[in-house]
C-alpha positions in Angstrom: -0.4 4.1 1.3 -2.8 4.6 -1.6 -1.9 4.4 -5.2 -2.3 8.2 -5.6 0.3 8.8 -2.9 2.5 6.1 -4.3 2.5 7.7 -7.8 3.2 11.1 -6.1 6.2 9.5 -4.4 7.6 8.1 -7.6 6.7 10.8 -10.1 6.2 13.9 -8.0 3.0 15.5 -6.8 0.7 16.7 -9.5 1.6 13.9 -11.9 -1.8 12.3 -11.5 -3.7 15.5 -11.0 -5.2 15.6 -14.5 -6.4 12.0 -14.5 -10.1 11.5 -14.3 -10.9 8.4 -12.3 -14.5 7.3 -12.4 -15.9 5.1 -9.7 -17.9 3.0 -12.1 -14.8 2.0 -14.1 -13.1 0.9 -10.8 -16.1 -1.0 -9.8 -16.3 -2.9 -13.0 -12.6 -3.7 -12.9 -12.4 -4.8 -9.3 -15.6 -6.7 -9.1 -15.7 -8.0 -12.6 -12.2 -9.1 -13.2 -11.0 -9.8 -9.7 -14.3 -11.2 -8.3 -16.5 -12.7 -10.9 -13.9 -14.2 -13.3 -12.3 -16.5 -10.6 -15.8 -17.5 -9.4 -16.8 -18.4 -13.0 -13.7 -20.5 -13.5 -14.2 -22.2 -10.2 -17.8 -22.9 -11.0 -16.9 -24.5 -14.4 -14.2 -26.5 -12.6 -16.8 -27.8 -10.1 -19.1 -28.8 -13.0 -16.4 -30.7 -14.7 -15.2 -32.5 -11.6 -16.9 -32.2 -8.2 -14.6 -31.9 -5.2 -15.8 -30.7 -1.8 -12.8 -28.4 -1.3 -13.8 -26.5 -4.4 -17.2 -25.7 -2.8 -15.4 -24.3 0.3 -13.2 -22.1 -1.9 -16.2 -20.9 -3.9 -18.1 -20.0 -0.7 -15.0 -18.1 0.6 -14.7 -16.2 -2.7 -18.4 -15.3 -2.6 -18.2 -14.2 1.0 -15.2 -12.1 0.3 -16.8 -10.5 -2.8 -20.0 -9.6 -0.9 -18.1 -8.4 2.2 -15.9 -6.1 0.1 -18.8 -5.0 -2.0 -20.7 -3.6 0.9 -19.8 0.0 1.5 -18.1 0.5 4.8 -19.7 3.3 6.7 -17.2 6.0 7.7 -17.5 7.4 11.2 
């Protein structure tokens, strides 16, 4: 269930009809805040104290960010 359908369920259909959602703003929010900020904090943490498990977590975050950033082709 998407957030549009969820808001329709709670507030009634048409509540979100006048909202202009831009793809660029969503892209900056999702990939900026939820992707790059944790990676930056983890990188600073690695610089301060090196632990091998932090490298594994950093690689997983980068892999997840690049995987989710690639557009999935609809069939």
